[in-house]
N, C-alpha and C positions, 0 to 999 in steps of 0.2 A: 531063974532067967539067966541065959548065957550072956556073955559079953557082946556077941553079935546081936542078940535080941535087944540089949540095952542101947547099942549103937543105932539100930534101926529105929527104936522108939524115939531117941533123941533127934535123929535126922527127920523123922516124920513130924515130930512136934515143931521142929525149927521150920520145916517147909510150910506147915499149917500157919504158923505165926507170920511167916514172910508173905504167904498168900493173902492173909487177912490184912496185913499192913499195906500191901500193894493195892488191894481192892479198895481199902478205905481211902488211900491217896487218890486213886482214880475217881472215886465217888465225890470226894471233896472238890477236885478240879472240875469235874463235869458240872456239879451243882453251881459252881462259881462262874463258869465260862460258856456253857452250852445254852443257847437261847431256845433251841427247838426241844420241846418236851419229848417228842418221839426219839430224837437222837440221844437225848440225855438218858431216857429209860433204857434204850438199847445198849448204850455203852456201859451203864452201871450193871446191867444184867450180864453182859459179856465178861466184865471184870470179875464178877463174883462166881459165875458158873464155869469159867474157863481159867483155872489157876495158871498164873504167870503168862500164859499165851494171851489172855484177854488184856492184861496190862501192857504187854509188849505191843500188841496191835494198836492199842490206844496211843501209846507213845510214838508209834511210827506214823499212823495216818489220822489219828483223832485230834491232835493238837495243832492249832494254827500257829506256826512259827514265823509267819511272814508278817512282820509289824513294821510299818513305816510311820513317820511322824503324823500326828493327827491333822496337822495343817500341811497342805501340799507345799512343794518347794517355793513356789512364787505366789502363794495365795494372797499375801498382802498386796501384791501388785494387781491381782486379778479381781479381788473383791470390789463390788461397786459401792458407791455412797448410797445412802437410803433413797435420796431423791432420784438418782440414776436408775436404781432398780425399779422404782415405781413407774418411771417414765417408759420402761420397756413393756409394761403390761398392756396387752390388747384387751379392750373392753368388749368381750363377746363371750360365747358359751365356754370357751377354753381359757378364760382368764384364771379360774381356779387352778388349772393345770400349769399355767405359766408360773403362778405363785408357788405351787407345790414343788415343781422341779427346782426352782431356786432354793427352796428350803432343803431339799434332799441333797443337792450338789454343792451348795455354797458358792455357786458361780453365777454371774449375771448373764442374761441374754445379750447378745451382741447384734445390733442392727447393721445393715449395710453390706451384706455378703452376696456373693455370686456362687451358685452351686450348679455344677453340670453333671449330668448322669452319663455314664459310659457302660457299654455292655461287654463283659468278658475281657480277656487279654487282647482280643483283636482291636478294640478301641482304646482300652486303658493303657496298655504297655507303651505304644508309641508316644502317647501324651506324657507319660511319666518319664520316659527316656529323653524326650525333648526338653522337659524342664530340668532334668539332671544335667543335660548338656549346656543349658543356659545359666546354671547356678553360678553365682559370683562369690558368695561368702560361706554358706552353710548348707549341708544336706543331712537330714536325719531320717533313717529308714528303719522301720520295725516291721517284721513279717513273721507270722507263725511258721509258714513253710516257705523256704527259699531254695529252690532246687538248683543244682549245678548241671542244668540241661540246656537245650537250645534257647529256651526263653531266659533262663537265669544267666547264661553267659553274656547276653547283651547287657544285662544290668551290671555284671562284674566289670565289663570293659568300660561302661559309662562311669561307674563309681571310681574305678582306678584312675581314669583320665581326669576326673574332677579333683581327686586327691593330688595328682601330679601337677595340676595347674594352680594349686594353692587353696582350694576350697576345703573348709573343715568338714570332713565326712565322718559320720558315726553310723554304724550298722548294728542292729540288735536282732538276733535270731532266737527263737524259742529253743530251749534246751532239749525238748522232746520232739516237737513238730518239725524242727529243722534238721532232725537226724540225731538221735541220742548217741549212737556208737560212732557215727561218721557223718560229718557235714562237709561236703565238697565245697560249698560256698564259703564257709568259715575258713577252711584251709586256704582256699584260693585268695580271698581278700587279705587274710593275715599275712600270707607270703608276699603279697604286693605292697604291704605297708599301710593298708587301710585299717583304721581303728574299728574292730569288730568284736562283739561279745555274744555269749550264749546265755540266755536268761535262765537262772536257777539250774544250771547244768553242773553236775558233779558225778564222778565215778566212785566217790567214797561212800561206803555203806551208811555212815552216820548222817549223810545228807539225802538218803533215799526218800524221806518224806516229801521232799520238794518235787519229786517226779510227778506227783499228782497235781501240782500247781503249774499252770501253763500260761504263758503270755500269748493270747489268741488275737491280739490287736494287729491290724494291718494299717500302717501309717507311713506316709512319706511327706516330709516337710522340707520345702526348698526356700532358702534365704529368709525363713520366718514369714513368708508372704503368700506362698502357694502351698496347698496341702492336698494330698490324695488319701482317701480312706473309704472303707466299705468292707466287702466280704472277700475281696480278691487276694489270694496268695500269689506267689511268683513261681510259675511252673508251666511247662509246655502243654499240659492238659487243659489249660485255660485258653488256648488259642484255637478256637473252633475251626477256623479256615484251614488249618494244617492237618485236620483229620487225625487227631491223636487217638490212641487205642481206647482210652476212657475219657472222653471229653467232659468238661465241666463248664456249664454256663454260670455267669456271675454278674454282679452289678457293683460298680465302683463309682466314686465321685471325686470330682475336682472342686476344691473350695478355695475361694479367695476373699479376703476381707478381714475385719477385726477379729472374728472367731478363730482365725488361724493361730492367734497367740495362745489360746487355750489348748489347741492341738499340739503346738510346740511344747507347751508346758508339760503335757502328758508324756511326750517323748523324753523330755529332759528328766522328768521324775523317774521314769523307768531306766534311763541310762545311768543316772547317778546311783540308783538302787543297785544296779548290776555291777557297775565298775568303780563306784566311789568318786567319779569325776563329775563335778558340777559344770554345767554349760554356761558360758559367759554371756554378756549382754549382746554380743554380735548375733546371737540366735533370736533376739527379741526386738526387732525394729518397731518403730511407731507405725501403726496401721491406720489408714483412713478408709472410710466407707467407699465401696465400689459398686454396690448393688442394692437390692431391696429386701433380701431374705433375712429374717430374724433367726439367729441360730445360737445354740449353746452345746458345749461338749458335756457328755455324761460318762465319766469313767467309772469302772466298777472292778472289784477284785477282792480277794480274801483279806487284803490289808485295810479295806474300808470299814467304817463303823456300821455300815448297812449295805444291803444288796441294792446298789443305787439303780442299776438298769431295771431290775425286777420291780422295784418300787415305782419308778417312773412309768413303766408299762401298766402297772395296776392303776395308777392315777389316771393315765390316759384312757383306759377302758371305762373307768367310772365317770369320766367327763364326756364321753361320747354321747351325741344326741341323735345321730342319723346313721353312721356307718363305721365299721371297724374292718380293716383289711390287714391280714398278716401273711407275709411270704417268708417261709423259713425252710431250710433243708432238713432240719431235725426238729421234731415236735414231741417233747416229753416234759411239759411244764409241771410244776407242783400243783397241789390242790387249790391254793388260793387263786392262781391264774386261770385254771380250768373252770373253777366256780365263777369267777368274774366274767369270763367270756359267755358262759351259759346264762348267767343272770342278765347280761346285756341283751342277748338274743331274746330272752323271755320278756323283756320290757319293750321289744319292738325294734331294737337296733339291728341293722343288717350286718351280720358277722360272717365274713368270708375268710377262710383259712386255706392258703394255697401251698401244697406240699408236693414234692417229687413223687412220682409213682414208685420209684425205687431209688433210695439213696445209696451211698457207698458204704453204709454200715447196716448190715442185715439185722443185727440185734435191735438196733434202734427202730427199724421198720416194724419188727415184730411187736416191740413194746408199745409203740404209739397207737396200735389198734385198740388198746384197752381204754384210754381216755377219750378216743374219738366217738365212741358210742354215746355216752351221755351228752356230748356236745351236739351231736346230730339230733338227739331227742329233744334238746332244749331249743332247737331251731337254727343252729349254726350250719353253714354250708361248707363242706369240706371238698376242695377241688384238687384233683390229682393231675399233676403236670407230667407229660410224657418225657422220655429221654430226648436229649442228653440231660444228665443230672444237673439240676439247678441249685446252686449254692448261695443264692441271694438271701439277704436278711433285711426285710423291709416291713414297715408298718405305717399305716395312715389312719387318721381319725377324722371323720366328717369331711373328707377330701380337702382338708385345710391344714392339718398338722401331720408331720412325717417324722419317723424315727429310723435312722439308717446307721449302719456300722457293722461290727464284727460279731455281735452276740446272737447265738442261736436260741431257740425256745426250748431249752433243756436245763436241768439242774446244774450241769457242769458249767455252762456259760453264766448262769445267774449266780452261782455260789462259789465255784472253784477257780474258774479262769480269770485272768486279767483281761477285761474287755473294754472296748471304747465305742460308744455310739454318739450320734449327734442328733439333737432334736431341731426341727426346722418348722417355723411358722410361715407358710407361704402356700396359698391355694393353688396357684399355677403349678408349682413344683409338685405338690401332692397329686394333682390330677395327672401329671406326667408319670409319676410312679404307678398310679392305678392303671393307666393306659399301657404301661410297659409289660404288664403281665396279664394275659388274657386267660380266663378260666377255661379249663378243658372238660374233664369228666368229673361229675359230681358223685362222690361216694355216698352210698345209701345204706340204710339199716339192713335191708335185705341182703346186701353183699356181705356185711359184717356177720350177720346171723347165719349166712351160708358157710362160714368157715367150719370145717369138721372139728370134732372134739380134740384130736391131737394138736391141731393148729391153735385152737383156743387155749389149750393148756400151755403150749410153748410160748404163746404171746403173753399170757398172764405170768409165767415164770420169768420171762425177760423183763417184764414190768418191775419185778422186785429189785432189779439192778439199777433202777432209776437214779439213785444218788451217785452212781459211779460211771454212768454212760455219758 
């Protein structure tokens, strides 16, 4: 055996030992930290069957590096006494849901709120700008998309003016949705001296795992007393009256009352996580009841111990006695939610799912055809909404409980994104949500079965991308 042969043998043996050591390390980490059996089996297989590459992929996208404290920043202040928590429970068919959501979130329901619904930027932007103009002490704004266009510029001017008159302004933009390579809004506000940050944004390669984790929340809190949240980003495409090239319909909400403290806390938590700056007591005034709506914030994200929004949704479906209505721009839930909806329909619950005829992500539209078939077979009604694209995220149970916010019905929103929803116990408000979206065309099995074979193969292949869509 030559020297070269000996060297090759040594290198080969070293590489084999390194591969086995790396695969063992990945296996140990997966067994300890992956709750999903499917994900665990997949990652272990990749680690062993793809030398080095499998371990590298796991290190980049398989490990959750986003860890915040188990207790939220102001949780001690937000947690109710046992008697207070019990007092908020409504004694009806949704009482178990009220109790379950409290256990999931660790937050109390807050009575005495007012919630107003607004349609698209046409109604929401003027109200938001008005409140920014009236702000006296604090403004916290978090948006997944914040464009530097005709709509965004109005917010730039209002925020800069508020900063100049002495208001504490903090603006948080997602590091991907707000423009990964260039954010005109970030640059404009920073140049004007407004404290602005980009959530989990970095150009450094060793921080690329964070690119897959996004802050999808849409939240504006004024003086700790008035809040806006829902599905609405900031961009000209949301102002339907101005006839943008690709119009987007949406639904947003103005909230006033004690639950605003929980919304402010969610913003404060994200701001401190991103910048390291804690927000002082000026952001948390004492709030008195102003209305009749019982409300509670449900935050969710990869830093939580569980997928809170997904769990609340599952609890709500299980508690339904008469009707379930879901409005979402993207529909690609995991099997537990698909099965829960189907079982609800089979036990006689009216299940209506309203989806846009065509969203702004073709692959998601292809993939959603696969789970829709068993839902229709189970008795769910799938309603297709015509253009313009509707980006609203709404859910009602028994026309008395509502779930509003930023989360879509897909794996990204339920497992990867930082999302924020609000649950509302109020029959009048739930009926308002139901009335705001009128069903159009009902999707049938015949239509799905009429897809030619190449289309069915395309849709099934797209479905395999579910964990990443």
